[in-house]
N, C-alpha and C positions, 0 to 999 in steps of 0.2 A: 504494500500500500504506500502511496506517496504521501509525504507529510503535507503536501500542498492542499490536501483535502481538509487539513486541520487549520489552514491559514485563515479561514474566514472568507467572506464574500463581499465585504464592504468596509467603509471607513468606520462603521459603528459595530463591526463584528468582533466581539471579544467575549469569551466565556465568563461565567461568574467568578469573582475573585474568591480566593481561598479565605479561610478564617470565618469569623462570625458575620452574620448578615449585617448590612449597613445600618438597619434600624436598631441593631443591638449594640452598636458601638457607643462608647461613652467618651465624652471629652476629657482629656487629661487636665487636671487643674493647673492653672497658671494665673499670673497676676496681670491685670490691666496696668498700663503704664502709670507710674507714679502712685500706685496703691499698695497697701499693706494687707496681709491676710486678714487681720482683725477687722479692718474697716471695709473690705471689699468683698468678702466671701458671703454668699447667701445660698439658701436652698431654693431652687427655682420651681419647686413643686413637681418636678419630673423625676426626682430621685437621682439626679446626676451630680448634684453638689457643685454646679457651675459657680465660678466667681462672677461678681458683678460685671456686667457688660460683655461677658463671653457670648451670651446669646445674641446680643445686639451686633457684635462684630462678625458673627457668622453671616449676617445679611448685609450690613452696612459698615463702611469705614467711619463715616461721620455724617452729620447733618449741618449744613451751613445756611445762614441767612445773609443775603447780599443786598445791601441798600445803596442809595445814591447820596453822596455827600457833595454839597456845592463846591467845597474847596478841594476835596480829594478825588471826586468822581466816584466810581464804583468802589465799594469797600466791604470786606467781610465783617459783619457786625457780630455774628454769633457762630461759634463752632461748638457743636454738642455731640457727644460728651466732651467735657472740657479737656480731658487728657489726650484727645485725638491729636495726632501729629500731622501737620501739613507744612511743607517747606514754603519759603517765600515765593518761589517760582510757581509752585502748585496753587498757592493762594491767588497769585496774579492771574493765572490762567482761569481759575474758577470765577474770579471777579468779572472778567471780560466775557467769558462764555456764558455767564448766567443772565446777561442782558441782551436783548435784540439790538443789532447795530444797523438795521435797515431803516428806510424812510417810510415804512408802512404805518408807523404809529403804534400798532399793537395795543390799542386801548382795550381795557378789560383784562381778562385772564388768558394766558397763553401757556401751553405746555410743550416742552421739547426736550431733546436729549443731546448731550455732547460727549465726546471721548477725548481724553488728553493723556499725554505721556507722563508716566511716573518719573519723578526726579531720580537721577542716578545716585547710588550710594544709600538709598533708603533701606532700612533694616527689613528683613523678610518677616512677614507676619508670624506670630507665634501659633496661629491656628493650624498646626500641622495635621490635626485630626480631620480637617476639612478636605485634605488631599484625597482621602478615601472616597468622599462623596464626588469629588471632581472626576475620579477615574470612572465612575459609573455614568457620567453625563455623555450625551452625544458630542462629537468632536467640536461642533459649531457652538456649543454652549459652555465649553470649558473656559475657565478664567485665563486671561492673558496677564501674566505677572508684571508686564511692562506698562499696563494701561489701567486707568480708572474710567468709569462711566459717571456722568453727572446727569441726574434727572431733575428737571427744572419746572417749577410752577411760578410763573412771573405774573405779577399784577401791576397794572398801570391805570390809575383812575385820577380824575381831576380832584384837587384838594386845594381850595383857596387859602387854607390856613398855613400852607407851606410856601416858602419863598419861591420855589421852582414852579409852584402851581399844580404839581402832580405828585401823587403818592406812587413811588416806584420801588418795588421790592421783589426779591426772588427767594423762594424756599427751595433748597437744593439738597438732594440725596446723593451722596458720594458712595459708590460701591464698585466692587470688582465684578459683580454679577451682571451679565448681559440680559437681564430679565426686563425688557423694555415695557411690555404691556403690564406686567405686575407692578412695577414701581410707579408707572403713570397712574394706575388705579389707586395705589396707596396715597399718592399726592392728592388725587381728587377727593379722597376721604378726609385728609387732615389739613391741607393748605388753606382752604377758605376759612375754616374755624381758627386756624393759627393767626391769620391776618386780623381777626377780630379780638382774639384773647391773648395773643403774644406768648411770652416765654413760658409761663406755667403750663400752658396747653402743650407746647413743644416737649417739655420735660416729661409730661405724662405720656405722650405718644411714644417717645423713645423708651420709656419704661415698659410700655406694652410690647414693643419690638424685642426688648431684652428677654421677655418671657416666652417668645416664640420657640417652637422646636427647631432643630437644625434643618437646613434646606436639603433634606435627603431625597435624592432622585427616586422616583417610583412610588413614594408614599403619598397618601392623601393627607394634606396638612390643613389644619384649622388654625387660622391666624387672626386673633382678635386685636382690633386697634380702635380705641376711642368709641366703644359701643357697637362697632361693626365687626362681624366675623366673616373673613374671607376663606373660601375653600379652594385650594389649588393642588395641582399635581405637577411636579417637575419631571420632564421626560427623562428616560434612561437610554443608554446606548443599545439596549436590547429591544426597545420599542420598534415596531415596524414603521419605517419612514412614511410620513404622510398621514398617519393615524393619530387620533387623540383619544384620551381616556375620559373625556368629559361626559360621554354617554353613560359610562359606568358611574361617574360622580353624581349625575342627576337622576339616576334610577331610584335612589333612596330619598325620601322626603325628609329634609332637614329643616325643621321649623325655626331653628336658631341661626341658620345661615343667612347672612345678608347679601353676600356677593359670591357668585360661583364664576371662577375664571376658566374659560376653555383653553387658554394658553398663557404661558408666562412671558413669552418672548416675541411672538409674531405680531407684525403690524398689519393694518388693513391693506393688503397687497394690491387689490384692484383700485382702490381709491388713489393710491400712489402712482400706479401705472396707467390710470385712466386717460390722462392727456396724451400718453405715448404708447397705448397698447398695440397700435398698428406696428410699432417698431420694437415690441417687447423681446422678440427672438434675437434681434440684432444686439439689444442691450444685454441680453443673457450672454451672448458671445463675448462682448467687451468685458463683462465682469469675470467670466470664466478665464479669459486670457490675461487678466490682471492689467488691463490697459488703463492709462491715466484718464480719469473721468472727473468732471466737475459738474455739480448741479447748482444752477443759479436760480434762486427762489425768492419770493417776496418777503418771507419771514422764516425764522428758525424752525417753526413747526413744520412748514412744508419741506424745508431743506433736510431736516433730520429724518422725517418719515420717509422721504424718497431715497435717501442714501441707505437707510436701514432696509428698505424694500429691495434695493439693488443687491445688497450683500446677501439678503435672504433668498434671492431667486435661484442661486446655485445650490441650495441645500438639497441633500445632506452633505454635500462637499463643503468644506470650510473655506472661507475667503481668507487667505493667509497674508495678504498685503495689509497695509494700514488703511483705515477709513476714518473720516471725521464727519459725523452727521451735521455738525455745525462748526464752522471754522471762521475766525475773524483775523483782521489785520494785526491784532495785538497778540496773536498766538505765538508761543515761544518757537514754533517751527515755521513761522511765516516765511522767513528768508530761505530756509531749506527747501520749501515746497514751491516757491514762486520764482526762484532764480532762473535766468535765461542762459546761464553759462553752461548748462548741461540739459540733457533731455528730461522732460517731466518724469517724476518718479511714479512707480506703480502704487497709486493711491486714489481713493474716491473722496472728494471734498464736497461738502455742502456749504454754500456761501449765500449771503444775502446783501452784502455791501456792494453798491454799484461800482465801487473802485475795482473790484475783481474782474469786471468785464474787460478792462484794459490790461490789468496785471496778468491775467490768465489767458489772454487772447491767443498765446502761442500753444496752448494745450490742444492736443489732437481731437478730443471728444468733449463736447459741451452740451449739456441738457439745460435749456432755459424753460422754466415752467411759470405759469401764472398761479393765481390763488387756487388751491385745491377746493373743489366743490363739496358741499355736504353730501351725505349719502342720498342717492336718488337723483342728483343733478349731474349731468354729463358735460364736461367742457368740450370745446372744439378740439378736434385732433390736430396736433402739431405736425409739421412736415420735417423731413430730413433736408438740411441745407448745407451748402458749402461753408467752410470756416471763414472764407474771405468776406462773407456777408455779416459777420459779427464785428462790426466796427463801432457802433454807437452804444451808449449806455441804455438807450430805450429800444434795443433790439426786440423783435417779436419772439414769442415763445416758439421753440423748435429744438430739434436735435441737430447740432452743428458738428458735422464730421465728414471726412473723406473716406471713411472706412467702408470697404465692400464686404458684406457678410459672406462667409464660406457656405452657409446653408440657405436653401430656398425657403422663402417665407411660408409658414404653415397657414394656409387660408382657412382651414377648417376651424382652428381655434378662434380666429378673428370673427368668422361668421357666428360662432357659438356665443362669443362675448357680445357682439353687436345685437344678436337676437335677444340676449338678456337685457341689454339696454332698452330695446324697443318694448319689451314686456315688463319693464321696470322691476327687473329681478333685484332683490336686495344686494347691496354691496358685499355683504358677508358671503352670500352664495356665489357671487362672481369671483370673490377671492379664493374660494374653495376650488373652483374650476381652474383658475389661473395657477394656483399653487400646485394642483395635481399635474397640470401641463408642464410646468417647470421641473417638477420632480421626475416625471417620466422622461423628459428630455435629458436631464442630468444623469439619470440612471442608465439610459441608453448609451450615453457617452462614456460613463465610468466603468460599466460592466466589462467591456473588452480589456480595459486596463487592469481591473481586478483579476480577471481570468489569467492574463499574462503574468502578472506579478505573483499569483499563486503558483504558477509553474516554475518560479525561481526557487521554490523550496526544494531541498534535497530529499531523496527517497528515505523511507524508514530504515532500510538496511544500511544506510550510510552512517547511522548513529552508532558509535561504539563507546561503551562506558569507559574505556581505557585511553581514549583519544579526545582531543578538544572537540567541542561541538562543530559540526560542519558549517561552512559558510554559505550564505545565499548566493546564487548565481548573479552576475551583474545584469543590469537592465540595458539591453541593446535596442536602441530605437528602431533600427531597420528590421531586426528580428520581430519586434512587436508589430511593425507596419505590415509584415507579411501575413500575420494572423488575422488581419482585418478583412481579408478577402472572403474568408469562410465564417468568421465569428465576429464580424463587425457590428456596428449599431443598426445596420439594415435589418437585422433579425428582430429588433424590438421597436424600431421607429419607422414611421411612414415618411419622414422628412428626407428629401433628396438634397444633394449638394456635394461639395468638396469636403467630405469628412476627413480624408487623409490630410489635406491642408490644415484643417482645424486641429487635428492631433499634433502635427508637426509644430504648429505655433504654440500649442498648449505645453508641449514638452520643454519649451524654453521659458515658461512662465513661472512666477513665484508660487502660483497655486499648485502646479505639478510638483515643484521642489518640496513644498510643505507637505503635500499629500503623500509623496513617495517616502519622505523621511519618516513620517508617522507610521506608514504601513511596514517599512523595513524594520523600524524599532519594535513594532508589535510582533512581527514574524521572528525576529532575532530572539526576543524574549521567549517566544513559544519554543524555539529550538533549544534554548538553554534549559527551559523547564523539562522538556522531553529528555534531554541528555542527562539531567540530574535524576530524573525518574529511572532511566535505564541504569545509571550508576548505582542507585539505591537498590534496585532489583537484583543487580549482580552481586553486590555486597551481601544482601539478604540471602541469596541463593548459596553463596560460599559459606556464610555463617551456618546455615542449615546443614550444609554438607559436612562441615567440621563437627557439628554436634552429632550427626548420624554416625560419622566415623568413630568418634569417641565412644558412643554407645555400643557399636559393634565390637570394638576392642574390649570393652568391659565384659560383654556377653561371651567373648571367646575364652575368658578365663573361668575355670570352674569355681 
């Protein structure tokens, strides 16, 4: 038997981890920064004896309140819990990323998301026990140790009592977890009340979070916060891609449940792609290939949702390059990403400041969108235009690129979505159709690669307990290309086009590099585990042989 059969069939294929089940794990006790055991330890009611703020830190790094000061500009007014550590650079990034920098006004309440690079030299979190949970997550939901997410609830209303004439403030949740929909829902529950009741309310909300169970993948979690109980389930790497457990969650009537979340991370895909759904397949190619891409939108809400939808469209494949749902001219990486002295990096940027129309004019692919319409309203479809047309700050919405897609456009999905528009099908239902389409497209593309990589595993007979574990065979691009003739994407996809060209381009991309490194690491670990198992079996067999020999010798004497 070939070990390649044991290699798994996808980026999420990994057997259950050894040892106790994830839900049985207990957090090792340790101190929050600046605390002593006597003042910080408490029993959280779950029998785990967690120290104060351990439960909070499993979900959030900290909560920030960012306000506007007439002399200082944006400033972090509150960091909670107070012992939370942020460098000056991180605080500056949070200040500017927590406020809209566009000319749209953004009166009222606005929610959006940003992502920023963690300062170098920061101490690694003490929550090592959370690594166990991270291993059980799908690859696209794993924490990136180099980045933080910021989830923002921004309020701007007229206030004649203030010198500026406006009340401007943001409540920001800083976390390592990419649970977009979940944290937006949390903010909807607590932010409006916070703006009315201020600090005591925020402290009470943080205390509620500190009592939450750990974010264990696969478990149904009940998360109370300020009188509201949320019911969620975090996906696992063992879930079938494209499925949700929400049906199971809703089968039981829970009278005490206020909010049931069908997803923790997904955005409204169709709403984001709606202005450009005629070109959704081309955008899928650009994201798959890690091409530099900028989204110009009228507000942070539109820019962040669209960038997150683009990153999500190649799921279950992880997008391995950098992406910034909301990016400003004050960002610490501004010069790095806007320089003209070298080719644009592999990154997706979401911007709102008109200044970027000129600064990023040299980028090869630009999506310019207008206001995203509420559910049920369909904006006019934008066209693909040459980059030379993007000259003025008031350029019309459109996809500005000279890119020629490798694959022919799938007219069937377009007709299906257009029919849904005519029949006023809910945006949620349209998103399900579009998400399934992207999933099938990505799987059709990745299955031949998975099949070839599995063939790089050595045969079972190559494992010897007295030799080092055998090595994986190298990945030979041309050898892989030859396999596509009989086992290519044409077996599972109706889409025609230059699949070979698309694969050649993909093999040079950061997404392939990240995907292959992940698969190679998983397969190498599997080989090492099987080698260790063979060694243990051999030692056990020899030990039994020695025992039997000893018994025979004793029996031979009268």
